C-alpha positions as CSV (number, residue, x, y, z in Angstrom):
1,M,100.4,-15.3,-18.0
2,L,100.8,-13.1,-15.0
3,P,104.5,-12.0,-15.7
4,E,103.5,-10.8,-19.2
5,R,100.7,-8.7,-17.8
6,I,103.0,-7.2,-15.2
7,G,105.4,-6.3,-18.0
8,L,102.6,-4.6,-19.9
9,V,101.5,-2.6,-16.9
10,D,105.1,-1.5,-16.4
11,V,105.3,-0.3,-20.0
12,A,101.9,1.4,-19.7
13,F,103.1,3.3,-16.6
14,V,106.3,4.4,-18.3
15,L,104.4,5.7,-21.3
16,L,101.8,7.4,-19.1
17,G,104.7,9.1,-17.2
18,H,106.3,10.3,-20.4
19,L,103.0,11.7,-21.7
20,L,102.3,13.5,-18.4
21,A,105.9,14.9,-18.5
22,I,105.5,16.2,-22.0
23,W,102.1,17.7,-21.1
24,A,103.6,19.4,-18.1
25,A,106.6,20.7,-20.0
26,R,104.3,22.2,-22.7
27,A,102.0,23.8,-20.1
28,V,105.0,25.4,-18.3
29,A,106.5,26.6,-21.6
30,F,103.6,28.9,-22.2
31,D,104.6,31.1,-19.2
32,P,108.0,32.5,-20.2
33,F,107.3,32.8,-24.0
34,P,104.9,35.3,-25.4
35,G,104.2,33.6,-28.8
36,R,103.0,30.2,-29.7
37,L,105.8,29.7,-32.2
38,Q,108.4,30.3,-29.5
39,V,106.7,27.7,-27.4
40,V,106.9,25.1,-30.2
41,R,110.5,26.0,-30.9
42,S,111.3,25.5,-27.2
43,Q,110.0,21.9,-27.4
44,F,112.4,21.0,-30.2
45,P,115.0,19.3,-27.9
46,F,112.2,17.0,-26.6
47,V,111.4,15.9,-30.2
48,V,115.1,15.3,-30.9
49,M,115.4,13.3,-27.7
50,V,112.4,11.1,-28.5
51,L,113.7,10.5,-32.1
52,Y,117.2,9.7,-30.9
53,T,115.8,7.2,-28.3
54,T,113.5,5.6,-30.8
55,L,115.9,5.4,-33.7
56,G,119.2,5.1,-31.9
57,P,121.3,2.0,-31.7
């Protein structure tokens, strides 16, 4: 039972790290861009990366 829980904790930390990285990238993106639409467009590569990772072979 213990190895499965350690695996779940590992996955939880990886997901938490990714969520924090996305939050930080979004927070930083508001500094150089004046408009909200430009901020959303600047995050497009992250969306593509996540989709590629999720749906890729």
